[in-house]
C-alpha positions, 0 to 999 in steps of 0.5 A: 310362149313355147314350152321348154323340155324339162331337162333343159338348164336354168341358163336356157330358161334364162335365154328363153325369157330374155328373148321374150322380153327383148322381142317385146313378147312380154312388154315393159311393166308386165308382171312375172311370177314363178308359177306362171312362168313354170306353167308356160315353160313346163319347168320347175319353180326352182329352175324358174327362180334361178332364171328370174334371179339372173334377169334381175341381176341383168336389170331386165326385171325389177321388184315393184316396191309396193307389191314386191312382185317382179316386173319387166323393167320400164324405162323412164327419162331419168333411167335413159339419162343415167344409162347413156351417162354410163355408156359415154364413160365406158365407150369413150374409154374403149375408143382411147384403149383402141389406140393400143389394140392390135390390128386383129382386135380392131377388125372385130369392129369391122366385122360387126359393121359388115353384119349391119350391112347385111342386115340393111340389105335383108331388111332385118331389123332385129339383126340390125339392132344386134349388130349395132349393139355388137359395134358398141360392145366391141368398142368397150372390148378394147379395154380388155376387162370382162367386168366392164364388158359385162357392165356394158352388156347390162346397160345395152340389155336395158336399152334394148327394151326400148331400142327394139321398138325404136328401130322397128319404127325406123327400120334397118337404115342405111344412114345408121349403117353409114354412121357406124362405117365412118366410126369404124374407119376412124378406129381402123385409122387410129384417129382417136380424137375423131372417133371420140368426137364422132361417138360422143355426137352419135350417143347424144343423138341416140339419147335424145331419140330415146327420150323422144320415143318415151315422150311420144306415146304420152303426147298421143294419149293426150 
């Protein structure tokens, strides 16, 4: 982990730690302590404490109830089910809200799909995952609610702990791009019913894939 200059802010420290977690340089279940992070980042414990508190609020860090030590979130099947239940509520509501959204707002979704296309061409898996998340974030953005968008961002951040590994297995796929392109076309055509059915189907498939990815390591271990 690269050192951060002492004059950097707690926000930059949070960004650095978040990136380490989402890129799986710090794995789910890993213990995180103020002392260790302060030494590795070259910053004060007070600054580290602020960064860790921010990541707790985002849901990326949790406190072990037995040891009281902070750990990187490790998702289980019930976590995944709850996250996808919340995603359905927010994202399907976003699709409904798109019916009243101005044309320039709808174009933001098209731009995210274009970023996915570029990632597929370049074989850029992290870029594909980020563009994928942006497609869903911009769908929720049609609700014009910062609070709901922040809630959705927190859900997606937690999923990315597993999603990055899952996408690394499958790569930046043309199939995934085609699905998002179809969804974008439905939104731009203001086919709300079609877009909702399409999104609900994709969320169901994504949830099952995520659950399968959690079960697979256990089967391998046996």
